[in-house]
C-alpha positions as CSV (number, residue, x, y, z in Angstrom):
1,M,39.8,-115.0,19.6
2,D,36.0,-115.2,20.1
3,M,34.0,-113.2,22.6
4,N,30.9,-114.3,24.5
5,A,27.8,-112.2,25.3
6,A,28.9,-111.7,28.9
7,D,32.2,-110.1,27.8
8,S,30.5,-107.9,25.2
9,E,28.2,-106.0,27.5
10,V,30.8,-103.2,27.4
11,A,33.0,-102.1,24.5
12,P,35.9,-104.5,23.7
13,T,39.3,-103.3,24.9
14,G,40.6,-100.7,22.5
15,F,37.1,-99.5,21.6
16,R,35.9,-98.0,24.9
17,G,35.7,-94.5,23.4
18,L,32.8,-95.7,21.1
19,D,30.4,-95.4,24.1
20,L,30.7,-91.6,24.0
21,L,30.1,-91.2,20.2
22,S,26.8,-89.6,19.1
23,S,26.9,-91.7,15.8
24,A,25.6,-95.3,15.9
25,V,28.5,-97.9,15.7
26,I,28.3,-101.7,15.4
27,L,31.3,-104.0,15.6
28,L,31.4,-107.3,13.7
29,D,33.6,-110.3,13.7
30,G,34.8,-112.2,10.6
31,R,31.6,-114.2,10.4
32,L,29.5,-110.9,10.4
33,L,28.2,-111.6,13.9
34,I,27.5,-108.6,16.1
35,R,30.0,-108.2,18.9
36,Y,29.1,-104.7,20.1
37,L,26.6,-101.9,19.8
38,N,27.3,-98.5,21.3
39,P,24.6,-96.6,23.2
40,A,23.9,-94.4,20.1
41,A,23.2,-97.6,18.1
42,E,20.9,-98.9,20.8
43,N,18.9,-95.6,20.7
44,L,18.8,-95.4,16.9
45,F,17.6,-98.9,16.3
46,A,15.6,-99.2,19.6
47,V,17.3,-102.4,20.7
48,S,19.2,-103.8,23.6
49,Q,22.9,-104.7,23.1
50,R,22.5,-107.8,25.4
51,A,19.8,-109.2,23.1
52,W,21.9,-108.9,19.9
53,I,25.4,-109.9,20.8
54,G,26.5,-113.0,18.8
55,R,23.6,-112.7,16.3
56,P,24.1,-112.2,12.6
57,L,24.0,-108.7,11.1
58,A,21.7,-109.9,8.3
59,Q,19.1,-110.7,11.0
60,F,19.6,-107.3,12.5
61,A,19.6,-105.1,9.4
62,G,18.2,-107.3,6.7
63,T,20.1,-107.7,3.4
64,P,20.0,-104.3,1.6
65,V,22.1,-104.4,-1.5
66,A,24.1,-101.2,-0.7
67,L,25.1,-102.6,2.7
68,D,26.0,-106.0,1.4
69,T,28.2,-104.4,-1.3
70,A,30.0,-102.2,1.3
71,L,30.6,-105.2,3.5
72,E,31.9,-107.3,0.6
73,N,34.2,-104.5,-0.7
74,A,35.6,-103.7,2.8
75,L,36.5,-107.4,3.5
76,R,37.9,-108.1,0.0
77,N,39.9,-104.9,-0.5
78,N,40.6,-104.0,3.1
79,W,39.4,-100.5,2.5
80,S,36.5,-98.3,3.9
81,Y,33.3,-98.2,1.8
82,T,30.1,-96.2,2.3
83,G,26.6,-97.4,1.4
84,H,24.0,-94.7,0.8
85,N,20.3,-94.5,1.6
86,I,20.1,-98.0,3.1
87,A,16.6,-99.0,4.3
88,V,17.0,-100.9,7.6
89,T,14.1,-103.0,8.9
90,H,15.0,-105.7,11.4
91,E,13.0,-108.0,13.6
92,A,13.9,-106.1,16.8
93,R,12.6,-102.8,15.3
94,N,9.4,-104.5,14.3
95,A,8.8,-106.4,17.5
96,G,5.3,-105.4,18.7
97,D,5.3,-102.6,16.2
98,G,5.4,-104.3,12.9
99,D,4.1,-101.4,10.8
100,R,6.9,-99.0,11.8
101,E,8.7,-97.3,8.9
102,P,12.2,-98.5,8.1
103,L,15.2,-96.3,8.9
104,H,17.0,-94.7,5.9
105,L,20.7,-94.5,6.7
106,D,24.2,-94.0,5.3
107,C,26.6,-96.6,6.5
108,T,30.4,-96.5,6.4
109,V,32.1,-99.9,6.7
110,T,35.7,-99.8,8.0
111,P,37.9,-103.0,8.1
112,I,39.9,-103.5,11.3
113,D,41.7,-106.4,13.0
114,E,41.8,-106.2,16.7
115,G,40.6,-108.6,19.4
116,G,38.5,-110.6,17.0
117,I,36.8,-107.6,15.5
118,R,37.0,-107.3,11.7
119,L,34.5,-104.6,10.7
120,L,33.3,-101.3,12.2
121,L,30.0,-100.0,10.9
122,E,29.0,-96.4,11.4
123,F,25.3,-95.6,10.7
124,R,24.1,-92.0,10.1
125,P,20.5,-91.1,9.4
126,I,20.5,-89.3,6.1
127,D,18.1,-86.7,7.3
128,Q,19.8,-86.0,10.6
129,Q,21.3,-82.7,9.5
130,L,18.2,-81.7,7.7
131,K,16.2,-82.5,10.8
132,A,18.4,-80.4,13.0
133,I,18.1,-77.4,10.6
134,R,14.3,-77.9,10.5
135,E,14.0,-78.2,14.3
136,E,16.0,-75.0,14.7
137,R,13.9,-73.2,12.2
138,E,10.7,-74.5,13.8
139,A,11.8,-73.5,17.3
140,V,12.3,-69.9,16.1
141,Q,9.0,-69.9,14.4
142,Q,7.2,-71.4,17.4
143,Q,8.8,-68.8,19.7
144,A,7.6,-66.0,17.3
145,N,4.1,-67.6,17.2
146,R,3.9,-67.8,21.0
147,E,5.0,-64.2,21.5
148,L,2.4,-63.1,19.0
149,I,-0.4,-65.1,20.6
150,R,0.7,-64.0,24.1
151,N,0.5,-60.3,23.1
152,L,-2.9,-60.9,21.4
153,A,-4.2,-62.6,24.5
154,H,-3.2,-59.7,26.7
155,E,-4.9,-57.3,24.3
156,I,-8.1,-59.3,24.1
157,K,-8.4,-60.2,27.8
158,N,-9.1,-56.6,29.1
159,P,-11.8,-55.7,26.5
160,L,-13.5,-59.1,27.3
161,G,-13.8,-58.2,30.9
162,G,-15.5,-54.9,29.9
163,I,-17.9,-56.8,27.6
164,R,-18.8,-59.3,30.3
165,G,-19.3,-56.6,32.9
166,S,-21.5,-54.5,30.6
167,A,-23.6,-57.5,29.8
168,Q,-24.2,-58.2,33.5
169,L,-25.2,-54.6,34.1
170,L,-27.6,-54.7,31.1
171,E,-29.2,-57.9,32.3
172,R,-30.1,-56.3,35.6
173,E,-32.0,-53.6,33.7
174,L,-34.0,-56.0,31.5
175,D,-37.4,-57.1,32.6
176,N,-38.0,-59.4,29.6
177,P,-36.7,-62.9,30.2
178,D,-36.3,-63.5,26.5
179,L,-33.9,-60.6,26.3
180,R,-31.9,-61.9,29.2
181,E,-31.2,-65.0,27.1
182,Y,-29.1,-62.8,24.8
183,T,-27.1,-61.3,27.7
184,Q,-26.5,-64.8,29.0
185,V,-25.1,-65.8,25.6
186,I,-22.8,-62.7,25.8
187,I,-21.6,-63.6,29.3
188,K,-21.0,-67.3,28.5
189,E,-19.1,-66.6,25.3
190,A,-17.0,-64.0,27.1
191,D,-16.2,-66.5,29.8
192,R,-15.2,-69.1,27.1
193,L,-12.9,-66.6,25.4
194,Q,-11.4,-65.6,28.8
195,D,-10.7,-69.2,29.5
196,L,-9.0,-69.5,26.1
197,M,-6.9,-66.5,26.8
198,Q,-5.9,-67.8,30.2
199,R,-4.7,-71.1,28.6
200,L,-2.7,-69.1,26.1
201,L,-1.0,-67.2,28.9
202,S,-0.5,-70.2,31.2
203,S,2.4,-71.6,29.2
204,H,4.5,-68.6,30.3
205,R,4.2,-69.1,34.1
206,A,7.3,-69.9,36.0
207,M,8.2,-73.6,36.4
208,Q,7.9,-75.3,39.8
209,P,10.5,-78.1,39.5
210,A,10.5,-81.1,41.8
211,Q,11.4,-84.8,41.7
212,V,8.6,-86.7,39.7
213,S,8.1,-90.2,38.4
214,V,7.1,-90.3,34.8
215,H,5.0,-93.4,35.4
216,E,3.1,-91.8,38.2
217,L,2.3,-88.9,35.8
218,L,1.2,-91.4,33.1
219,E,-1.1,-93.2,35.5
220,R,-2.7,-89.9,36.5
221,V,-3.4,-89.2,32.8
222,R,-4.6,-92.7,32.2
223,R,-7.2,-92.4,34.9
224,L,-8.4,-89.0,33.5
225,I,-8.7,-90.4,30.0
226,H,-10.6,-93.5,31.2
227,A,-13.0,-91.2,33.1
228,E,-13.6,-89.0,30.0
229,Y,-13.6,-91.6,27.3
230,S,-14.7,-95.0,28.6
231,G,-14.5,-96.5,25.1
232,V,-10.7,-95.8,24.9
233,R,-8.4,-98.5,26.1
234,V,-5.1,-97.2,27.5
235,R,-2.3,-99.8,27.4
236,R,1.0,-99.5,29.3
237,D,4.4,-100.4,28.0
238,Y,6.7,-99.1,30.7
239,D,10.5,-99.3,31.3
240,T,10.2,-99.7,35.1
241,S,14.0,-99.1,35.5
242,L,13.7,-95.4,34.7
243,P,14.7,-93.1,37.6
244,D,12.7,-90.1,38.7
245,M,13.3,-86.8,36.9
246,T,13.3,-83.2,37.8
247,G,10.3,-81.4,36.3
248,D,7.1,-79.4,36.8
249,R,4.5,-82.0,37.7
250,E,1.5,-80.0,36.5
251,Q,3.1,-78.9,33.3
252,L,4.1,-82.5,32.4
253,I,0.7,-83.9,33.2
254,Q,-0.9,-81.2,31.1
255,A,1.4,-81.9,28.2
256,I,0.7,-85.6,28.2
257,L,-3.0,-85.2,28.8
258,N,-3.3,-82.8,25.9
259,I,-1.7,-85.3,23.5
260,A,-3.8,-88.3,24.9
261,R,-7.0,-86.3,24.8
262,N,-6.4,-85.2,21.2
263,A,-5.9,-88.9,20.4
264,A,-9.1,-90.0,22.1
265,Q,-11.0,-87.2,20.3
266,A,-9.5,-88.1,17.0
267,M,-10.6,-91.7,17.5
268,G,-14.2,-90.6,18.3
269,G,-13.9,-92.0,21.8
270,Q,-13.3,-95.6,20.6
271,G,-9.9,-97.1,20.1
272,E,-6.5,-97.8,21.8
273,I,-3.8,-95.6,23.2
274,I,-0.4,-96.9,24.2
275,F,1.9,-95.2,26.8
276,R,5.4,-96.4,26.1
277,T,8.6,-95.4,28.0
278,R,12.2,-96.2,27.2
279,A,15.6,-95.0,28.4
280,L,17.9,-93.2,26.1
281,R,21.7,-93.1,26.6
282,Q,24.0,-90.3,25.3
283,V,21.1,-88.3,23.9
284,T,21.3,-84.9,22.4
285,L,18.5,-82.5,23.3
286,A,18.3,-78.7,22.5
287,K,21.9,-78.9,21.3
288,K,23.1,-80.4,24.6
289,R,24.3,-83.9,25.3
290,Y,23.0,-85.9,28.3
291,R,24.2,-89.1,29.7
292,L,20.7,-90.4,30.2
293,G,17.3,-89.4,28.8
294,L,13.7,-90.5,28.6
295,E,11.6,-91.3,25.5
296,L,7.9,-91.3,26.0
297,Q,5.6,-92.3,23.2
298,V,1.8,-91.7,23.1
299,I,0.6,-94.0,20.3
300,D,-3.0,-94.3,19.0
301,N,-4.7,-96.4,16.3
302,G,-6.9,-93.5,15.0
303,P,-7.3,-92.1,11.5
304,G,-4.0,-90.1,11.6
305,I,-3.2,-86.5,11.2
306,P,-4.4,-84.9,7.9
307,E,-1.4,-84.5,5.6
308,D,-2.1,-80.9,4.9
309,I,-1.6,-79.9,8.6
310,R,1.0,-82.5,9.6
311,D,3.9,-80.0,9.4
312,K,2.0,-77.3,11.3
313,I,0.3,-79.5,14.0
314,F,2.2,-77.7,16.8
315,Y,1.3,-74.2,15.5
316,P,-1.2,-72.2,17.6
317,L,-4.8,-72.4,16.4
318,V,-4.1,-75.3,14.0
319,S,-6.5,-78.2,14.5
320,G,-7.5,-81.2,12.5
321,R,-10.8,-81.5,14.4
322,E,-13.9,-79.5,13.8
323,G,-14.4,-77.3,16.8
324,G,-10.9,-77.8,18.2
325,S,-9.1,-74.8,19.6
326,G,-5.7,-75.8,18.2
327,L,-4.0,-75.0,21.5
328,G,-3.5,-78.4,23.2
329,L,-0.4,-79.4,21.2
330,T,1.0,-75.9,21.2
331,L,0.9,-75.9,25.0
332,A,2.3,-79.5,25.1
333,Q,5.3,-78.4,23.0
334,S,5.9,-75.3,25.1
335,F,5.9,-77.3,28.3
336,V,8.2,-80.0,26.9
337,Q,10.6,-77.3,25.6
338,Q,10.7,-75.6,29.0
339,H,12.0,-79.0,30.3
340,F,14.8,-78.9,27.6
341,G,13.1,-81.7,25.7
342,S,11.8,-82.3,22.2
343,I,8.5,-83.5,20.8
344,D,8.0,-85.1,17.4
345,V,5.1,-86.8,15.6
346,E,4.9,-89.7,13.2
347,S,1.5,-90.3,11.7
348,R,-0.4,-92.3,9.1
349,P,-3.9,-93.8,9.0
350,G,-4.1,-96.4,11.8
351,R,-1.0,-95.2,13.7
352,T,0.0,-91.9,15.2
353,S,2.9,-91.6,17.6
354,F,3.8,-88.5,19.6
355,I,7.4,-88.9,20.8
356,I,8.6,-86.8,23.8
357,R,12.3,-86.9,24.7
358,L,13.4,-85.4,28.0
359,P,16.8,-85.3,29.9
360,L,17.1,-87.5,33.0
361,A,20.7,-86.8,33.8
362,A,21.5,-83.9,36.2
363,A,23.1,-80.8,34.8
364,N,26.6,-81.9,36.1
365,E,26.2,-85.2,34.4
366,Q,25.8,-83.5,31.0
367,E,28.2,-84.6,28.3
368,N,30.2,-81.7,26.8
């Protein structure tokens, strides 16, 4: 019995529970044509099920030897086989983004015989567990860093006020204009440091949640970047079907602006930035599962993040740019985490992508 694309927009009868799995699952018929992808597979491979139903697996995943061997053994011996460290690069993953790195996955192939389905493929990123451990470790480290910086900011802020006030009093007593230049330097530098301390402390203010449109926020950031860096082109790639989300408008704008501004500065004010939005289904964020989420990418074609600081780019006071404060990305990460989201970065010369993932489902729609 064959199935057409219209019938395959939901899981075939007997496989409905696959929609809720966090692992990526693909169902194939006897001709190795794709008959179903669950939401986790759509998220992992960044594809739409509707576009791939009825198309050959080889076109989707290429022809890695380990995968071909697992498929052949499963069909011939009617037994499950697992292929390890399979590099998957398919035309959908490369569409409009041809230089994207392949996915490295383990794949278990299980033979079945129900409703025209012959094989069930379960894909697991080989670094998924390592990534979860690393994210947990980094979250603890970032929290410690933020508390340290916050305490230092409080300790520095009060003496700075005294230094500035004393410089103002001294300036009133000086008749020599040349000497007043020095007091002005003291006052201006004290103001600069006070502004820096205020930025460090601002990430701890209480959130003011409201319904916001992510695309309205992006348009605001786009206008600001255009005003500051006329040589930077900001291109849009929006999923206009995304619903509004609950969040702190100013915090989200500041987070996106910090990332986009860093990109513009890294490119020397000349280059291209892409704002890309996509929906995520059955997404896990901060160890909680949500029915619906948002993925926002800020992509630039600049020189990339230096390798020696790539793993520390979100740490306070770490900057790849001379004269940078190293606070913009730290604040962006803090604001995203306050929205129960995550932020990651992929970077190499010619392409850097900051990836923000945020929940869109309401609390009572959260998957347990």
